[in-house]
C-alpha positions as CSV (number, residue, x, y, z in Angstrom):
1,M,0.0,0.0,0.0
2,V,2.9,2.4,0.7
3,F,3.9,2.0,-3.0
4,A,0.4,2.7,-4.2
5,D,0.3,5.9,-2.0
6,A,3.7,7.0,-3.3
7,L,2.5,6.4,-6.9
8,A,-0.8,8.3,-6.6
9,P,0.3,11.9,-7.5
10,G,2.5,10.7,-10.3
11,L,-0.3,8.6,-11.7
12,A,-2.6,11.6,-11.8
13,I,0.1,13.6,-13.7
14,A,0.7,10.7,-16.1
15,Q,-3.0,10.4,-16.8
16,G,-3.2,14.2,-17.4
17,L,-0.3,14.1,-19.9
18,G,-1.9,11.1,-21.6
19,R,-5.1,13.0,-22.3
20,F,-3.2,15.2,-24.9
21,G,-3.1,12.2,-27.2
22,N,-6.9,12.7,-27.6
23,Y,-6.1,16.1,-29.2
24,F,-3.9,14.5,-31.8
25,N,-6.5,11.8,-32.4
26,N,-9.3,14.4,-32.8
27,E,-11.4,12.5,-30.3
28,L,-13.2,12.7,-26.9
29,Y,-14.7,16.1,-27.2
30,G,-17.8,17.6,-25.7
31,G,-20.7,19.6,-27.1
32,P,-20.5,22.6,-29.3
33,T,-19.1,25.8,-27.8
34,T,-18.3,29.4,-28.6
35,L,-15.7,29.6,-25.8
36,P,-12.3,30.9,-26.9
37,W,-10.6,27.6,-25.9
38,G,-13.0,25.6,-28.0
39,L,-11.5,22.8,-30.1
40,E,-12.0,22.8,-33.8
41,I,-12.8,19.2,-34.9
42,W,-12.5,18.0,-38.4
43,Q,-14.8,15.6,-40.3
44,W,-13.1,12.2,-40.5
45,S,-13.5,9.3,-42.8
46,G,-11.2,6.2,-43.0
47,G,-8.8,7.6,-40.4
48,Q,-8.2,10.9,-42.2
49,A,-9.7,14.3,-42.3
50,V,-12.2,14.8,-45.1
51,R,-10.9,17.6,-47.4
52,D,-12.6,20.0,-49.7
53,A,-11.7,20.5,-53.4
54,A,-8.8,22.9,-52.4
55,G,-7.4,20.2,-50.1
56,N,-8.4,21.9,-46.8
57,P,-9.8,19.8,-44.0
58,I,-13.6,20.4,-43.5
59,P,-14.4,21.4,-40.0
60,L,-17.2,19.7,-38.1
61,G,-17.4,22.5,-35.6
62,V,-15.9,23.9,-32.4
63,F,-16.4,21.8,-29.3
64,H,-15.5,21.6,-25.6
65,P,-12.0,20.1,-25.3
66,T,-13.0,17.5,-22.6
67,F,-9.5,16.0,-22.9
68,L,-8.1,19.4,-21.8
69,Y,-10.6,19.6,-18.9
70,E,-9.5,16.1,-17.8
71,A,-5.8,16.9,-18.1
72,L,-6.3,20.1,-16.0
73,W,-8.4,18.1,-13.5
74,C,-5.7,15.5,-13.2
75,F,-2.9,18.0,-12.7
76,A,-5.0,19.8,-10.0
77,L,-5.7,16.4,-8.4
78,A,-2.0,15.7,-8.2
79,G,-1.5,19.0,-6.3
80,V,-4.4,18.2,-4.0
81,L,-3.0,14.7,-3.2
82,L,0.4,16.2,-2.4
83,A,-1.2,18.8,-0.2
84,V,-3.4,16.3,1.6
85,E,-0.5,14.0,2.1
86,R,1.6,16.7,3.7
87,R,-1.3,18.2,5.8
88,F,-3.0,15.1,7.2
89,V,-2.0,11.9,8.8
90,L,-3.3,9.2,6.4
91,R,-3.3,5.5,6.8
92,R,-1.8,3.1,4.3
93,G,-3.8,3.1,1.1
94,Q,-5.9,6.2,1.8
95,L,-4.0,8.5,-0.5
96,F,-4.4,6.0,-3.4
97,A,-8.1,5.7,-2.5
98,L,-8.3,9.5,-2.7
99,L,-6.8,9.3,-6.2
100,I,-9.5,6.9,-7.2
101,M,-12.2,9.1,-5.8
102,G,-10.8,12.3,-7.2
103,Y,-10.2,11.0,-10.7
104,T,-13.6,9.4,-11.0
105,L,-15.3,12.5,-9.7
106,G,-13.7,14.5,-12.5
107,R,-14.6,11.8,-15.1
108,L,-18.2,12.0,-13.9
109,W,-18.7,15.6,-15.0
110,I,-16.5,15.3,-18.0
111,E,-18.4,12.3,-19.3
112,I,-21.6,14.3,-19.0
113,L,-20.1,16.9,-21.4
114,R,-19.2,14.4,-24.1
115,V,-21.3,13.9,-27.2
116,D,-19.6,11.0,-28.9
117,P,-21.6,7.8,-29.3
118,A,-21.6,5.7,-26.2
119,N,-23.8,2.9,-24.6
120,H,-26.4,4.2,-22.3
121,I,-27.9,2.5,-19.2
122,L,-31.0,4.1,-17.6
123,G,-30.4,7.3,-19.5
124,L,-26.7,7.8,-18.6
125,R,-23.5,6.9,-20.4
126,L,-21.9,3.7,-19.4
127,N,-18.8,5.7,-18.4
128,V,-20.9,7.8,-16.0
129,W,-22.1,4.6,-14.3
130,T,-18.5,3.3,-14.2
131,S,-17.3,6.5,-12.6
132,I,-20.0,6.3,-9.9
133,L,-19.2,2.7,-9.1
134,V,-15.5,3.2,-9.0
135,F,-15.9,6.3,-6.8
136,A,-18.0,4.2,-4.4
137,F,-15.2,1.5,-4.5
138,G,-12.6,4.2,-3.7
139,L,-14.7,5.6,-0.9
140,G,-15.1,2.1,0.6
141,W,-11.4,1.6,0.3
142,F,-10.7,4.9,2.0
143,L,-13.0,4.1,4.9
144,L,-11.7,0.6,5.4
145,A,-8.1,1.9,5.3
146,R,-8.9,4.0,8.4
147,G,-8.4,0.9,10.5
148,G,-5.0,0.2,9.1
149,R,-1.6,1.3,10.3
150,D,-0.1,4.7,9.8
151,R,2.3,4.8,6.8
152,D,5.1,5.9,9.1
153,E,4.4,3.3,11.8
154,K,7.1,0.6,12.1
155,S,6.2,-3.0,12.5
156,Q,6.8,-4.1,16.1
157,P,7.9,-7.6,16.9
158,A,5.3,-9.7,18.7
159,D,5.8,-10.1,22.4
160,A,7.1,-13.5,23.4
């Protein structure tokens, strides 16, 4: 568990960096927007942008860059995890549980913004349900870890 706790902030940063691949893949965007940071998405066919007679890519529109929102969320989460770890006494596994809860909380609202095709269950995207369930798992983990040992606590030999 100590390793998982040590890994938590770095994992959040790595996930945030990985989201920028969605920019290059022209995928995972939200609904249309007029915001200045909106992402221009091109029409795609066969893995390439559809082009007009002059060879210019044909835009589909300007959309919320949900990959950017997720990247920023992950970077902020890493900062929060570091601050929490320094400010509070946590038990083994609790910081990693906070990573799980924080990441899925961000994914919940980001998934609600997305407009790409997805399976729906009871009116919500499958990824929204997954975020809710994984958040609940992380919360359970966090609460169960409260009964564990402090991360700094040394194992004591059993009395003979």
